C-alpha positions as CSV (number, residue, x, y, z in Angstrom):
1,M,-29.9,7.1,-34.1
2,K,-29.2,10.6,-35.6
3,T,-27.0,13.5,-34.9
4,T,-28.7,16.9,-35.0
5,I,-27.3,20.4,-34.7
6,R,-29.8,23.1,-33.6
7,I,-29.9,26.5,-32.0
8,A,-30.9,25.7,-28.4
9,G,-33.9,27.8,-27.5
10,L,-35.2,31.3,-27.9
11,A,-32.4,33.1,-26.0
12,V,-29.7,32.0,-28.5
13,L,-31.9,32.9,-31.5
14,T,-32.7,36.3,-30.0
15,A,-29.0,36.9,-29.6
16,C,-28.4,36.0,-33.2
17,I,-31.0,38.6,-34.3
18,A,-29.7,41.3,-32.0
19,A,-26.0,40.9,-32.8
20,C,-26.4,39.7,-36.4
21,S,-23.8,37.0,-35.7
22,T,-23.0,34.6,-32.9
23,T,-21.0,31.5,-32.0
24,A,-23.8,28.9,-32.1
25,V,-24.0,26.1,-29.6
26,I,-23.4,22.6,-30.9
27,E,-25.7,20.3,-29.0
28,P,-24.7,16.7,-28.1
29,Q,-26.4,13.9,-29.9
30,D,-30.1,14.0,-29.6
31,T,-32.0,10.8,-28.6
32,A,-35.5,9.2,-28.5
33,P,-37.1,8.7,-25.0
34,A,-35.6,5.9,-23.0
35,S,-39.1,4.3,-22.6
36,P,-41.0,5.2,-25.8
37,I,-44.8,5.2,-25.7
38,D,-47.2,4.3,-28.5
39,V,-47.7,7.7,-30.3
40,S,-50.2,6.4,-32.9
41,A,-53.2,7.7,-30.9
42,I,-51.7,11.2,-30.5
43,P,-53.8,13.5,-32.8
44,D,-52.4,15.8,-35.5
45,A,-52.3,19.5,-34.8
46,V,-55.6,21.2,-35.5
47,P,-55.1,24.4,-37.7
48,K,-56.7,27.5,-36.3
49,A,-56.4,31.2,-37.0
50,E,-53.7,32.7,-34.8
51,P,-51.8,36.0,-34.7
52,L,-48.1,35.9,-35.4
53,S,-46.0,35.0,-32.5
54,R,-44.5,37.9,-30.5
55,Y,-41.2,36.1,-30.8
56,G,-39.3,34.3,-33.6
57,N,-40.6,36.5,-36.5
58,P,-37.9,39.0,-37.3
59,E,-37.5,40.3,-40.8
60,S,-34.2,38.4,-40.9
61,Y,-31.8,36.7,-38.6
62,V,-28.3,35.1,-38.7
63,V,-27.3,31.6,-37.6
64,Y,-23.8,30.1,-38.2
65,G,-23.0,33.2,-40.3
66,K,-25.9,32.7,-42.7
67,R,-28.8,35.2,-42.9
68,Y,-32.4,33.8,-43.2
69,H,-35.3,36.0,-44.3
70,T,-38.7,35.2,-42.6
71,L,-41.5,34.9,-45.1
72,S,-44.3,37.4,-44.7
73,S,-46.9,34.8,-45.5
74,S,-47.2,31.0,-45.8
75,K,-49.8,31.2,-48.5
76,G,-49.0,28.8,-51.4
77,Y,-45.9,27.5,-49.7
78,R,-44.9,24.0,-50.8
79,E,-41.5,22.4,-50.9
80,R,-39.9,19.0,-51.1
81,G,-36.7,18.0,-49.4
82,M,-35.3,16.2,-46.4
83,A,-36.8,16.2,-42.9
84,S,-35.1,15.4,-39.6
85,W,-36.3,15.3,-36.0
86,Y,-35.4,16.4,-32.5
87,G,-36.2,14.7,-29.2
88,T,-35.1,14.5,-25.5
89,K,-32.3,17.0,-25.8
90,F,-34.7,19.9,-26.3
91,H,-37.8,18.5,-24.4
92,G,-39.1,21.3,-22.2
93,K,-36.9,24.0,-23.6
94,R,-38.3,27.2,-25.1
95,T,-38.8,27.2,-28.8
96,S,-38.2,30.3,-30.9
97,S,-41.9,31.3,-30.5
98,G,-41.5,31.0,-26.7
99,E,-43.6,27.9,-26.4
100,P,-42.0,25.0,-24.6
101,Y,-40.9,22.1,-26.8
102,N,-42.9,18.9,-26.2
103,L,-41.5,15.8,-28.0
104,Y,-44.9,14.3,-27.7
105,G,-46.6,17.2,-29.4
106,M,-47.2,17.6,-33.1
107,T,-44.9,20.5,-33.9
108,A,-42.0,21.3,-36.1
109,A,-39.2,23.8,-36.8
110,H,-38.7,25.7,-40.1
111,K,-36.1,28.3,-41.1
112,T,-38.4,30.9,-42.8
113,L,-42.1,30.1,-42.4
114,P,-44.0,32.6,-40.2
115,L,-44.5,31.4,-36.6
116,P,-47.0,29.8,-36.2
117,T,-47.8,28.1,-39.5
118,Y,-49.7,24.8,-39.9
119,V,-48.3,22.5,-42.5
120,Q,-49.0,19.0,-43.9
121,V,-45.9,16.9,-44.1
122,T,-46.0,13.8,-46.3
123,N,-43.4,11.1,-46.3
124,L,-42.6,10.6,-50.0
125,D,-41.3,7.1,-49.5
126,N,-44.4,5.6,-47.8
127,G,-47.2,8.1,-48.4
128,R,-47.9,8.8,-44.7
129,S,-49.0,12.3,-43.8
130,V,-49.3,14.4,-40.6
131,I,-50.3,17.9,-39.8
132,V,-48.0,19.9,-37.5
133,K,-47.7,23.4,-36.0
134,V,-44.5,25.2,-36.9
135,N,-43.4,27.0,-33.8
136,D,-39.6,26.9,-33.8
137,R,-36.6,27.8,-36.0
138,G,-34.3,25.2,-37.7
139,P,-33.0,22.9,-38.9
140,F,-29.8,24.7,-39.6
141,H,-28.5,22.2,-42.1
142,D,-28.4,23.2,-45.8
143,D,-29.8,19.9,-46.9
144,R,-32.9,19.8,-44.7
145,I,-36.1,21.8,-44.9
146,I,-37.9,20.9,-41.7
147,D,-37.2,19.5,-38.2
148,L,-40.1,17.4,-36.8
149,S,-41.0,16.6,-33.2
150,Y,-40.2,13.1,-32.1
151,T,-43.9,12.1,-32.4
152,A,-44.4,13.6,-35.8
153,A,-41.3,11.7,-37.1
154,A,-42.5,8.5,-35.5
155,K,-45.9,8.8,-37.2
156,L,-44.2,9.4,-40.5
157,G,-41.9,6.5,-40.1
158,I,-38.5,8.3,-40.3
159,L,-37.2,7.7,-36.7
160,G,-34.9,4.9,-37.6
161,K,-33.1,6.6,-40.5
162,G,-33.1,10.0,-38.8
163,T,-34.1,11.7,-42.0
164,G,-36.7,11.2,-44.7
165,R,-37.8,12.6,-48.0
166,V,-40.9,14.8,-47.5
167,E,-43.2,17.3,-49.0
168,V,-44.2,20.2,-46.8
169,S,-47.4,22.1,-47.7
170,A,-48.8,25.1,-45.8
171,I,-52.4,24.8,-44.7
172,D,-55.1,27.4,-44.7
173,S,-55.8,27.9,-41.0
174,G,-59.3,29.0,-41.6
175,A,-60.3,25.5,-43.0
176,G,-62.4,23.3,-40.7
177,T,-62.3,19.6,-41.1
178,T,-59.2,17.5,-41.7
179,E,-60.3,16.8,-45.3
180,S,-60.9,20.5,-46.0
181,R,-57.5,21.4,-44.4
182,V,-55.8,19.0,-46.7
183,A,-57.6,20.3,-49.7
184,A,-56.7,23.9,-48.7
185,S,-53.1,23.0,-48.5
186,G,-53.0,22.0,-52.1
187,A,-51.4,18.7,-51.2
188,I,-51.6,16.0,-53.9
189,P,-51.4,12.2,-53.6
190,V,-47.8,11.0,-53.6
191,T,-46.6,8.6,-56.2
192,T,-43.3,7.5,-54.7
193,A,-42.1,5.7,-57.8
194,E,-41.7,9.1,-59.6
195,Q,-39.8,10.8,-56.9
196,T,-36.0,11.3,-57.3
197,L,-33.4,12.8,-55.0
198,Y,-30.9,15.5,-56.3
199,L,-28.2,17.6,-54.6
200,Q,-28.5,21.2,-55.6
201,V,-25.1,22.9,-55.4
202,G,-25.7,26.3,-57.0
203,A,-28.3,28.7,-58.6
204,F,-27.2,31.5,-60.9
205,S,-28.8,34.2,-62.9
206,S,-26.1,33.8,-65.5
207,P,-26.2,30.5,-67.6
208,S,-22.4,30.8,-68.2
209,N,-21.7,30.7,-64.5
210,A,-23.9,27.6,-64.1
211,E,-22.1,25.9,-67.0
212,R,-18.7,26.8,-65.4
213,L,-19.7,25.1,-62.2
214,R,-21.1,22.1,-64.0
215,N,-17.8,21.6,-65.8
216,E,-15.8,21.9,-62.6
217,I,-17.9,19.2,-61.0
218,R,-17.6,16.9,-64.0
219,E,-13.8,17.3,-63.7
220,Q,-14.1,15.7,-60.3
221,Q,-15.4,12.5,-62.0
222,I,-18.9,13.1,-60.6
223,A,-21.6,11.9,-63.0
224,G,-25.2,13.1,-63.4
225,V,-24.6,16.9,-63.3
226,R,-27.4,18.9,-64.9
227,I,-28.6,22.5,-65.2
228,V,-32.3,23.2,-64.6
229,E,-33.8,26.4,-65.8
230,S,-36.3,27.9,-63.4
231,M,-38.5,31.0,-63.5
232,G,-38.8,33.0,-60.3
233,A,-40.2,36.4,-59.2
234,S,-36.9,38.1,-59.9
235,G,-36.2,36.4,-63.3
236,T,-34.7,33.2,-64.6
237,F,-32.3,31.1,-62.6
238,Y,-30.1,28.2,-63.7
239,K,-29.8,25.6,-61.0
240,V,-26.8,23.1,-60.9
241,Q,-27.9,19.7,-59.6
242,V,-26.2,16.3,-59.1
243,G,-28.3,13.2,-59.4
244,P,-30.5,11.2,-59.3
245,L,-29.1,9.9,-56.0
246,A,-29.8,6.7,-54.1
247,D,-30.4,8.2,-50.7
248,S,-29.4,11.1,-48.3
249,A,-26.2,9.3,-47.4
250,E,-25.0,9.6,-51.0
251,A,-26.0,13.2,-51.1
252,E,-24.0,14.0,-48.0
253,R,-21.0,12.2,-49.4
254,I,-21.1,14.2,-52.6
255,A,-21.6,17.4,-50.7
256,R,-18.5,16.7,-48.7
257,S,-16.5,15.9,-51.8
258,L,-17.4,19.2,-53.4
259,K,-16.3,21.4,-50.5
260,P,-12.7,21.8,-51.9
261,L,-14.3,23.5,-54.9
262,G,-15.7,26.2,-52.6
263,I,-19.2,24.8,-52.6
264,K,-20.0,25.2,-48.9
265,E,-23.8,25.3,-49.3
266,S,-25.8,22.6,-50.9
267,R,-29.2,21.1,-50.4
268,S,-31.1,17.9,-51.1
269,I,-34.2,18.3,-53.1
270,V,-36.9,15.8,-54.2
271,Q,-38.4,16.1,-57.6
């Protein structure tokens, strides 16, 4: 069983956008249905060309004091990280796009992708893949990149653990068959033996700042701290990462231990 913290429905998200800050609602523990059904026959979402949702696509919005910037396009989007899921607590409630959440639907929540966006989600531990429609905002945890519907999580095999390592790839909604949609997404076969989990604790434009943080973490007797140089649209960044890690539980433990250093935002990544 997992614990999930999400913004409950469109009204709260709209309030965040309007006021630029809000006291978010912490929901009680989410659960699976009391009498689960066999979801294996539920088909994946079928990508289709759709206009942007009237709701849920502001240029930016604030949740828990952090500002998120909505992407203008999903083209070329691909990211690896941790996925979680949400179930009965939000069943029937409005999503950020205004559609009701159906735990038996093939949908998902994402912090920055345009609503709607169709994505392929692949479990990096078992190779299973599903296609879902992103129609909601979340998950508002720094170490998670997507919140899946109960059914999508069940089909990927991550219900028991509550989270799982995934790759999320945007799909060209103009593609026709399932095969062509997967090809359009740019998704590649997953070789799980080569995937490793890291905790990213900072990204700097200055290498000296990255080195300073690495040294501070090493002083805490934490091994496996590295600096990864990465080229971006705005220049070179130096990312400080800890790992490789055994699982998400170890990542969460290290993230908690680093909070006294002022590291309040960290994220799990899979490479």
